Backbone as numpy.savetxt, mean C-alpha at the origin, in Angstrom:
# Nx Ny Nz CAx CAy CAz Cx Cy Cz
-10.19 -9.21 -63.53 -10.22 -8.09 -64.23 -10.79 -7.29 -64.16
-10.20 -6.10 -63.71 -10.39 -4.80 -63.54 -11.20 -4.14 -64.72
-12.84 -3.88 -64.48 -13.50 -3.28 -65.45 -13.82 -1.78 -65.10
-13.41 -0.60 -65.50 -13.63 0.36 -65.06 -14.79 1.36 -65.39
-15.56 1.79 -64.95 -16.87 2.28 -65.43 -16.91 4.28 -65.58
-17.23 4.38 -66.56 -16.90 6.22 -66.96 -17.71 7.17 -65.45
-17.12 7.74 -65.16 -17.60 8.59 -64.06 -17.60 8.04 -62.24
-17.32 6.83 -62.46 -17.27 6.04 -60.75 -15.88 6.00 -60.52
-15.24 6.16 -59.40 -13.21 6.23 -59.04 -13.75 5.11 -57.70
-12.43 4.41 -57.86 -12.20 3.11 -56.71 -11.58 3.46 -55.75
-12.84 3.90 -54.76 -11.93 4.70 -53.71 -11.81 3.91 -52.18
-10.51 3.59 -52.41 -9.90 3.13 -51.07 -9.20 3.44 -50.10
-9.43 3.22 -48.55 -8.92 4.25 -47.48 -9.73 4.89 -46.77
-9.42 5.61 -46.21 -10.23 6.46 -45.56 -9.87 8.31 -45.87
-10.75 8.83 -45.39 -10.40 10.18 -45.95 -9.81 10.82 -44.22
-9.40 12.00 -44.48 -8.26 12.57 -43.24 -10.01 12.90 -41.85
-10.72 13.34 -42.33 -11.67 13.43 -41.63 -12.32 12.53 -40.40
-12.36 11.41 -41.20 -12.59 9.81 -40.68 -11.48 9.55 -39.81
-10.10 9.51 -39.91 -8.89 9.19 -39.58 -8.73 9.94 -38.29
-9.36 11.11 -38.63 -9.11 12.69 -37.31 -9.85 11.75 -36.37
-10.96 11.77 -36.22 -12.51 11.19 -35.83 -12.22 10.36 -34.33
-11.40 8.78 -35.80 -11.32 8.17 -35.11 -9.77 8.15 -34.12
-9.23 8.58 -34.58 -7.49 9.58 -33.13 -8.52 10.14 -32.21
-9.25 10.72 -32.34 -9.60 11.76 -31.27 -10.79 10.45 -30.44
-11.22 10.43 -30.77 -12.55 9.10 -29.89 -11.00 8.18 -28.68
-10.00 7.77 -29.74 -9.08 6.94 -29.18 -8.39 7.59 -27.77
-7.81 9.24 -28.33 -7.24 9.67 -27.76 -8.49 9.52 -26.38
-9.67 9.74 -26.24 -10.76 10.01 -25.11 -11.10 8.86 -24.25
-10.46 7.73 -24.91 -10.50 6.33 -24.04 -9.34 6.11 -23.43
-8.34 6.79 -23.94 -6.98 6.68 -23.13 -6.94 7.42 -21.57
-7.24 8.69 -22.02 -7.89 9.88 -21.52 -7.70 9.38 -19.89
-8.94 8.82 -20.33 -9.99 8.08 -19.11 -9.16 6.77 -18.59
-8.82 5.67 -19.30 -8.69 4.43 -18.73 -6.79 4.51 -18.10
-6.12 5.25 -18.70 -5.00 5.13 -18.32 -4.90 5.30 -16.52
-5.27 6.48 -16.24 -5.07 6.65 -14.89 -5.36 6.04 -13.94
-6.46 4.92 -14.75 -6.79 3.93 -13.59 -5.91 2.87 -14.12
-5.37 2.71 -14.73 -4.69 1.52 -14.89 -3.20 1.42 -14.05
-2.87 2.88 -13.55 -2.00 3.17 -13.32 -1.88 2.60 -11.78
-3.04 2.92 -11.22 -2.91 2.32 -9.71 -3.56 0.85 -9.92
-3.46 0.04 -10.44 -4.03 -1.24 -10.86 -3.24 -2.13 -10.05
-2.02 -1.92 -9.83 -0.89 -2.63 -9.01 -1.05 -1.91 -7.58
-1.01 -1.04 -7.49 -0.79 -0.29 -5.86 -2.27 -1.51 -4.92
-1.54 -1.94 -3.94 -2.42 -2.16 -2.40 -3.31 -1.99 -2.23
-4.62 -1.97 -2.01 -5.31 -0.90 -1.72 -5.79 -0.82 0.40
-6.23 -0.18 0.68 -5.77 0.24 2.41 -6.68 -1.02 2.78
-7.10 -1.77 2.95 -7.97 -3.11 3.41 -6.55 -4.27 3.47
-6.21 -4.26 1.79 -5.16 -5.49 1.78 -4.12 -5.19 2.94
-3.47 -3.91 3.15 -2.72 -3.13 3.28 -2.29 -3.72 4.85
-4.17 -3.57 5.39 -3.86 -3.58 7.10 -4.30 -5.13 6.94
-4.53 -5.73 6.38 -5.12 -7.22 6.80 -3.34 -7.78 6.28
-2.61 -7.58 5.79 -1.45 -7.73 5.60 -0.42 -7.80 6.64
-0.68 -6.36 7.11 0.28 -6.01 8.61 -0.70 -6.74 9.86
-2.08 -6.72 10.06 -2.64 -7.62 10.66 -2.25 -9.59 10.90
-2.11 -9.88 9.78 -1.72 -11.09 9.67 -0.06 -11.54 10.45
0.96 -10.65 9.58 2.07 -10.44 9.86 2.25 -10.32 11.09
1.87 -9.73 11.81 1.83 -9.30 13.16 1.58 -10.41 14.28
0.62 -10.98 13.83 0.30 -11.87 14.36 1.14 -13.09 14.63
1.50 -13.40 13.17 2.53 -14.47 12.91 3.90 -14.47 13.95
4.46 -13.19 14.17 5.41 -12.77 14.46 5.67 -12.52 15.91
4.13 -12.79 16.33 3.97 -12.55 17.74 3.77 -14.20 17.95
3.36 -15.09 17.21 3.30 -16.71 17.53 4.85 -16.84 17.61
5.74 -16.34 16.47 6.78 -17.17 16.59 7.57 -16.50 17.72
7.43 -15.53 18.04 8.04 -14.84 19.29 7.72 -15.67 20.61
6.39 -15.89 20.23 6.20 -16.83 21.84 6.59 -18.26 22.12
6.02 -18.73 20.85 6.71 -20.30 20.78 7.73 -20.51 20.16
8.33 -20.38 19.51 9.52 -21.10 18.82 10.19 -20.01 19.44
10.06 -19.14 20.11 11.37 -18.15 21.08 11.97 -17.74 19.78
11.79 -17.10 18.49 12.28 -16.41 17.52 11.85 -15.07 17.49
12.86 -14.12 17.29 12.85 -12.80 17.69 12.31 -12.12 15.73
11.79 -11.22 15.90 11.11 -10.79 14.63 10.69 -9.60 14.88
10.95 -8.45 13.57 10.98 -7.30 13.82 10.12 -7.13 12.99
8.99 -6.14 13.08 8.41 -4.62 12.25 9.36 -3.89 11.53
9.89 -3.49 9.93 10.29 -2.61 10.24 9.70 -1.66 9.40
9.63 -0.80 9.66 8.79 0.51 9.19 9.78 1.74 8.26
9.68 2.02 7.07 10.24 2.92 6.04 9.36 4.06 5.76
8.96 4.47 6.56 8.26 5.67 6.39 7.95 6.66 4.73
9.78 7.18 4.77 10.05 7.99 3.38 9.98 6.92 2.29
10.07 5.89 2.17 10.15 5.03 0.95 8.77 4.24 0.46
7.79 4.44 1.94 6.29 3.82 2.10 6.54 2.18 2.26
7.36 1.95 2.72 7.32 0.52 2.74 7.56 -0.17 4.28
7.23 -1.72 4.02 7.01 -2.07 5.57 7.91 -3.88 5.31
8.40 -4.36 6.33 8.60 -5.84 5.94 8.74 -6.27 7.53
8.37 -7.51 7.84 8.80 -8.88 8.46 10.27 -8.66 8.91
10.85 -8.73 9.30 12.09 -9.12 9.09 12.46 -10.55 10.24
13.60 -11.24 10.36 14.06 -11.95 11.28 15.53 -11.78 11.01
15.93 -11.38 12.27 17.24 -10.78 12.77 18.33 -11.74 12.06
17.93 -13.10 11.89 18.87 -14.13 11.66 19.48 -14.79 9.95
18.28 -13.98 9.47 18.03 -13.76 7.85 18.73 -12.66 7.14
19.72 -13.68 6.07 20.66 -12.48 5.47 19.89 -11.16 4.85
20.43 -10.13 4.00 19.80 -8.97 3.80 19.10 -9.28 1.98
20.14 -10.49 1.44 19.26 -10.71 0.03 17.52 -11.57 0.09
17.39 -11.86 1.78 16.27 -12.44 1.71 15.01 -11.37 1.54
15.71 -9.92 2.37 14.45 -9.20 2.95 13.25 -8.87 1.95
12.15 -8.93 2.24 10.61 -8.69 1.10 10.40 -7.55 1.40
10.36 -6.24 1.04 9.55 -5.30 1.43 8.12 -4.95 0.89
7.40 -4.76 1.54 5.98 -4.82 0.94 5.88 -2.82 1.27
4.68 -2.85 0.14 4.61 -1.12 -0.23 3.22 -1.15 0.78
3.55 0.55 0.99 1.86 0.42 1.37 1.11 1.60 0.72
1.74 1.24 -0.94 0.61 2.15 -2.00 0.76 3.58 -1.81
0.38 4.31 -3.47 1.02 5.23 -3.37 0.17 6.26 -2.71
-1.54 6.22 -1.97 -2.01 6.43 -1.32 -1.95 6.59 0.20
-1.12 5.85 0.39 -1.11 5.72 2.03 0.24 6.19 2.75
0.15 7.39 3.29 1.26 7.43 3.88 1.40 7.52 5.29
2.21 6.89 5.65 2.90 7.25 7.23 2.79 8.73 8.07
1.91 9.08 9.00 1.67 9.97 9.56 2.76 9.98 10.65
2.85 9.34 11.90 3.49 8.99 13.03 3.51 7.91 13.49
4.55 7.80 14.01 4.77 5.91 14.70 4.94 6.53 16.21
4.22 5.81 17.06 4.18 5.67 18.66 4.50 4.55 19.21
6.05 4.43 20.11 6.53 2.97 20.72 6.40 2.97 21.77
5.60 2.67 22.54 5.95 2.83 24.06 5.86 4.34 24.35
4.68 5.26 23.91 4.55 6.48 24.34 5.23 6.97 23.40
6.14 6.71 22.74 7.94 7.92 22.55 6.97 7.86 20.79
7.39 9.40 20.81 6.93 9.70 19.48 8.21 8.93 18.25
8.30 8.42 17.53 9.58 8.25 16.39 9.73 9.38 15.25
10.99 8.82 14.64 11.28 10.04 14.04 10.90 9.63 12.27
10.33 10.26 11.50 9.47 9.61 10.41 10.97 9.90 8.99
11.99 10.24 9.39 13.03 10.21 8.34 13.86 9.19 8.84
14.09 7.79 9.49 14.26 6.97 9.87 13.83 5.59 9.53
14.36 4.42 9.34 13.42 3.59 9.16 13.60 3.11 10.96
11.96 2.57 11.21 11.61 2.49 12.74 11.71 0.71 12.76
12.18 0.23 14.14 11.94 -1.23 14.23 10.55 -0.95 15.46
9.90 -2.41 15.40 9.12 -2.38 16.37 9.41 -4.40 16.38
9.92 -4.70 17.61 10.79 -6.04 18.06 9.84 -6.63 18.66
9.79 -8.26 18.38 8.67 -9.22 19.16 9.61 -10.15 19.35
10.09 -10.02 20.48 11.28 -10.51 21.56 10.22 -12.09 22.18
11.46 -12.93 21.96 11.07 -14.13 22.26 9.78 -14.00 23.67
9.12 -14.79 24.24 8.57 -14.88 24.90 7.26 -14.49 24.72
7.20 -13.65 23.38 5.67 -12.74 23.61 5.83 -11.62 23.68
7.03 -10.72 23.97 6.87 -9.80 24.88 6.66 -8.56 22.93
6.00 -7.56 22.88 6.09 -7.04 21.81 5.76 -5.49 22.76
6.20 -4.56 22.11 5.97 -2.72 22.88 4.36 -2.13 22.51
3.65 -1.42 23.31 2.49 -0.88 23.09 2.81 -0.04 21.74
2.05 -0.22 20.23 2.32 0.99 19.11 1.48 1.43 18.65
1.68 2.27 17.79 0.69 2.77 17.33 1.19 3.73 15.85
0.44 3.16 14.74 1.55 3.70 13.64 0.21 4.19 13.00
0.30 5.69 12.65 -0.80 6.80 12.24 -0.64 6.80 10.75
-1.57 6.43 9.98 -1.47 6.64 8.02 -2.58 7.44 7.80
-2.84 8.03 6.61 -3.82 8.69 6.05 -3.64 7.78 4.61
-4.99 8.18 4.32 -5.23 7.69 2.77 -6.00 8.74 2.33
-4.97 8.91 0.96 -5.44 10.05 0.68 -6.24 9.61 -1.08
-6.37 8.34 -1.11 -7.30 7.75 -2.52 -8.59 8.54 -2.48
-8.98 9.29 -1.91 -10.44 10.32 -1.92 -9.57 11.59 -1.94
-9.04 11.82 -3.09 -8.27 13.57 -3.03 -9.03 14.48 -1.95
-10.48 14.35 -2.18 -11.40 15.69 -1.73 -11.29 15.39 -0.38
-11.31 14.09 0.02 -11.33 14.17 1.60 -10.52 12.58 2.08
-9.28 12.66 2.12 -8.17 12.46 2.72 -8.70 11.75 4.41
-8.62 10.37 4.70 -8.98 10.04 6.03 -7.84 9.29 6.90
-7.68 9.48 8.00 -6.70 8.56 9.11 -7.37 7.77 9.91
-5.96 6.81 9.81 -6.43 5.47 10.28 -5.40 5.47 11.65
-5.46 4.99 12.32 -4.73 4.11 13.57 -4.65 2.55 13.38
-3.47 2.23 13.44 -3.15 0.70 14.06 -2.79 0.97 14.87
-3.24 0.36 16.15 -2.75 -0.48 17.29 -2.07 -1.38 17.69
-0.89 -1.84 17.84 -0.50 -2.90 18.25 -0.94 -3.60 19.27
-1.50 -4.17 19.77 -1.59 -4.75 21.33 -0.62 -5.44 21.64
-0.13 -4.72 22.50 0.93 -5.98 23.23 0.79 -6.90 24.08
-0.68 -7.43 24.73 -0.78 -8.87 25.01 -1.02 -9.98 23.65
-1.45 -9.96 22.49 -1.66 -10.85 22.03 -1.09 -10.61 20.37
-0.74 -9.74 20.21 0.28 -9.07 18.67 -0.77 -8.94 17.45
-1.96 -8.77 17.97 -2.85 -8.40 17.11 -2.76 -6.48 16.78
-3.45 -6.61 15.60 -3.48 -4.93 15.12 -5.11 -4.91 14.96
-5.07 -3.76 15.60 -6.57 -3.12 16.15 -6.53 -1.80 14.97
-7.18 -1.70 14.01 -7.83 -0.80 12.86 -8.89 0.09 13.69
-8.44 1.15 13.88 -8.94 2.30 14.39 -9.08 3.69 13.33
-10.37 3.91 13.05 -10.67 5.23 12.04 -10.31 6.37 12.98
-9.51 7.34 12.40 -9.03 8.95 12.72 -7.49 8.17 13.45
-7.25 9.24 14.00 -6.35 9.63 14.86 -6.38 9.32 16.56
-5.82 8.17 16.37 -6.56 8.01 17.73 -4.53 7.66 18.49
-4.42 8.89 19.52 -3.29 8.87 20.29 -3.07 7.76 21.29
-4.31 7.73 22.48 -4.65 7.06 23.59 -5.63 6.72 23.67
-6.37 5.63 24.26 -7.33 5.08 24.23 -7.56 4.02 25.78
-8.79 3.88 25.99 -9.01 2.77 26.80 -8.97 1.66 27.01
-8.75 1.31 25.29 -9.53 0.18 24.92 -7.82 -1.00 25.83
-7.95 -2.16 26.12 -6.98 -3.61 26.03 -5.96 -3.45 25.09
Protein backbone atom coordinates (compact mmCIF):
# COMPACT_ATOMS: atom_id res chain seq x y z
CA UNK A 1 0.00 0.00 0.00
CA UNK A 2 1.35 3.43 -1.01
CA UNK A 3 1.21 6.20 1.49
CA UNK A 4 1.52 9.72 0.22
CA UNK A 5 2.82 12.52 2.31
CA UNK A 6 1.95 16.11 1.77
CA UNK A 7 4.50 18.13 -0.25
CA UNK A 8 6.50 15.17 -1.49
CA UNK A 9 6.02 13.94 -5.01
CA UNK A 10 6.99 10.56 -6.36
CA UNK A 11 9.55 11.37 -9.09
CA UNK A 12 10.33 8.42 -11.31
CA UNK A 13 12.30 8.71 -14.57
CA UNK A 14 14.85 11.18 -15.87
CA UNK A 15 14.63 14.83 -16.68
CA UNK A 16 15.15 16.14 -20.18
CA UNK A 17 18.54 17.63 -19.18
CA UNK A 18 19.78 14.28 -17.84
CA UNK A 19 18.69 12.45 -21.01
CA UNK A 20 20.37 15.08 -23.19
CA UNK A 21 23.64 14.78 -21.25
CA UNK A 22 23.65 10.97 -21.57
CA UNK A 23 22.93 11.12 -25.32
CA UNK A 24 25.68 13.71 -25.78
CA UNK A 25 28.25 11.48 -24.02
CA UNK A 26 27.16 8.44 -26.05
CA UNK A 27 27.48 10.47 -29.24
CA UNK A 28 31.05 11.48 -28.32
CA UNK A 29 31.97 7.86 -27.64
CA UNK A 30 30.54 6.67 -30.96
CA UNK A 31 32.21 9.54 -32.82
CA UNK A 32 35.64 8.37 -31.62
CA UNK A 33 35.11 4.58 -31.75
CA UNK A 34 33.25 3.98 -35.04
CA UNK A 35 36.11 5.06 -37.38
CA UNK A 36 38.45 2.64 -35.62
CA UNK A 37 35.94 -0.19 -35.78
CA UNK A 38 35.41 0.34 -39.51
CA UNK A 39 39.11 -0.43 -40.13
CA UNK A 40 39.10 -3.47 -37.86
CA UNK A 41 38.73 -6.00 -40.69
CA UNK A 42 41.38 -4.39 -42.93
CA UNK A 43 44.61 -6.36 -43.22
CA UNK A 44 47.66 -4.40 -42.14
CA UNK A 45 50.62 -3.68 -44.39
CA UNK A 46 52.86 -6.26 -42.70
CA UNK A 47 50.17 -8.96 -42.92
CA UNK A 48 49.69 -8.31 -46.65
CA UNK A 49 53.45 -8.40 -47.27
CA UNK A 50 53.83 -11.66 -45.28
CA UNK A 51 50.93 -13.23 -47.16
CA UNK A 52 52.39 -12.24 -50.54
CA UNK A 53 55.85 -13.51 -49.56
CA UNK A 54 54.61 -16.88 -48.29
CA UNK A 55 52.30 -17.32 -51.29
CA UNK A 56 55.15 -16.51 -53.65
CA UNK A 57 57.45 -19.06 -52.04
CA UNK A 58 54.70 -21.71 -52.15
CA UNK A 59 54.05 -20.95 -55.82
CA UNK A 60 57.77 -21.16 -56.59
CA UNK A 61 58.08 -24.49 -54.76
CA UNK A 62 55.07 -25.89 -56.66
CA UNK A 63 56.61 -24.77 -59.95
CA UNK A 64 60.05 -26.14 -59.11
CA UNK A 65 59.27 -29.44 -57.41
CA UNK A 66 55.79 -30.36 -58.63
CA UNK A 67 56.25 -28.92 -62.15
CA UNK A 68 52.93 -27.09 -61.72
CA UNK A 69 52.36 -23.58 -63.05
CA UNK A 70 50.96 -21.00 -60.63
CA UNK A 71 50.12 -17.36 -61.30
CA UNK A 72 50.09 -14.34 -59.07
CA UNK A 73 47.23 -12.23 -60.39
CA UNK A 74 47.29 -8.57 -59.32
CA UNK A 75 44.13 -6.55 -59.84
CA UNK A 76 45.15 -2.96 -59.02
CA UNK A 77 41.83 -1.24 -59.73
CA UNK A 78 39.99 -3.41 -57.17
CA UNK A 79 42.88 -3.64 -54.70
CA UNK A 80 42.99 -7.44 -54.74
CA UNK A 81 45.38 -10.25 -55.62
CA UNK A 82 45.32 -14.03 -55.73
CA UNK A 83 47.53 -17.00 -56.40
CA UNK A 84 45.81 -18.97 -59.14
CA UNK A 85 46.39 -22.46 -60.43
CA UNK A 86 45.43 -22.47 -64.15
CA UNK A 87 43.84 -25.92 -63.73
CA UNK A 88 41.46 -24.68 -61.04
CA UNK A 89 37.93 -23.58 -61.96
CA UNK A 90 36.80 -19.97 -61.50
CA UNK A 91 34.56 -21.02 -58.60
CA UNK A 92 37.64 -21.76 -56.52
CA UNK A 93 39.33 -18.37 -56.87
CA UNK A 94 40.24 -16.71 -53.61
CA UNK A 95 40.76 -12.98 -53.96
CA UNK A 96 42.68 -11.35 -51.13
CA UNK A 97 42.50 -7.65 -50.41
CA UNK A 98 45.40 -5.27 -50.03
CA UNK A 99 43.27 -3.24 -47.62
CA UNK A 100 41.82 0.21 -47.92
CA UNK A 101 45.12 1.93 -47.05
CA UNK A 102 47.37 0.14 -49.56
CA UNK A 103 47.31 0.90 -53.28
CA UNK A 104 49.43 -0.38 -56.17
CA UNK A 105 51.24 2.52 -57.84
CA UNK A 106 53.09 0.54 -60.54
CA UNK A 107 54.03 -2.97 -61.64
CA UNK A 108 57.21 -3.84 -63.56
CA UNK A 109 57.78 -7.33 -64.94
CA UNK A 110 61.04 -8.04 -66.74
CA UNK A 111 61.76 -4.30 -66.86
CA UNK A 112 58.46 -3.55 -68.61
CA UNK A 113 55.85 -1.29 -67.01
CA UNK A 114 52.37 -2.83 -66.84
CA UNK A 115 49.08 -0.86 -67.04
CA UNK A 116 47.17 -0.51 -63.78
CA UNK A 117 43.71 -0.67 -65.35
CA UNK A 118 44.13 -4.35 -66.31
CA UNK A 119 44.80 -7.46 -64.22
CA UNK A 120 48.48 -8.46 -64.34
CA UNK A 121 49.74 -12.02 -64.09
CA UNK A 122 53.16 -13.05 -62.84
CA UNK A 123 53.72 -16.63 -63.94
CA UNK A 124 55.66 -19.19 -61.91
CA UNK A 125 56.53 -21.67 -64.67
CA UNK A 126 57.37 -25.35 -64.22
CA UNK A 127 61.03 -25.83 -63.42
CA UNK A 128 61.05 -22.76 -61.15
CA UNK A 129 61.27 -20.07 -63.82
CA UNK A 130 59.99 -16.73 -62.54
CA UNK A 131 60.47 -13.27 -64.09
CA UNK A 132 62.15 -10.46 -62.21
CA UNK A 133 59.25 -8.30 -61.01
CA UNK A 134 58.63 -5.27 -58.86
CA UNK A 135 55.34 -4.23 -57.30
CA UNK A 136 55.27 -0.65 -56.06
CA UNK A 137 52.77 0.14 -53.30
CA UNK A 138 51.71 3.20 -51.35
CA UNK A 139 50.59 2.83 -47.75
CA UNK A 140 48.37 5.75 -46.73
CA UNK A 141 47.49 4.54 -43.21
CA UNK A 142 49.26 7.67 -41.93
CA UNK A 143 47.27 10.32 -43.84
CA UNK A 144 49.88 13.04 -43.27
CA UNK A 145 52.85 10.94 -44.39
CA UNK A 146 52.09 8.13 -46.89
CA UNK A 147 54.97 5.71 -47.44
CA UNK A 148 56.07 3.95 -50.61
CA UNK A 149 57.17 0.31 -50.66
CA UNK A 150 58.67 -1.94 -53.31
CA UNK A 151 58.12 -5.69 -53.36
CA UNK A 152 60.88 -7.27 -55.41
CA UNK A 153 60.28 -10.80 -56.69
CA UNK A 154 63.57 -12.68 -56.76
CA UNK A 155 63.72 -14.83 -59.93
CA UNK A 156 66.23 -17.26 -58.37
CA UNK A 157 64.21 -18.50 -55.39
CA UNK A 158 60.73 -16.94 -55.68
CA UNK A 159 61.16 -14.94 -52.49
CA UNK A 160 59.82 -11.41 -52.13
CA UNK A 161 62.10 -8.75 -50.73
CA UNK A 162 60.38 -5.80 -49.09
CA UNK A 163 62.21 -2.55 -49.80
CA UNK A 164 61.21 0.79 -48.33
CA UNK A 165 60.69 3.51 -50.92
CA UNK A 166 60.18 3.39 -54.66
CA UNK A 167 63.05 1.22 -55.95
CA UNK A 168 63.09 0.87 -59.71
CA UNK A 169 66.50 -0.87 -60.05
CA UNK A 170 69.00 -2.08 -57.53
CA UNK A 171 72.22 -4.12 -57.53
CA UNK A 172 71.04 -6.77 -55.09
CA UNK A 173 70.55 -10.29 -56.45
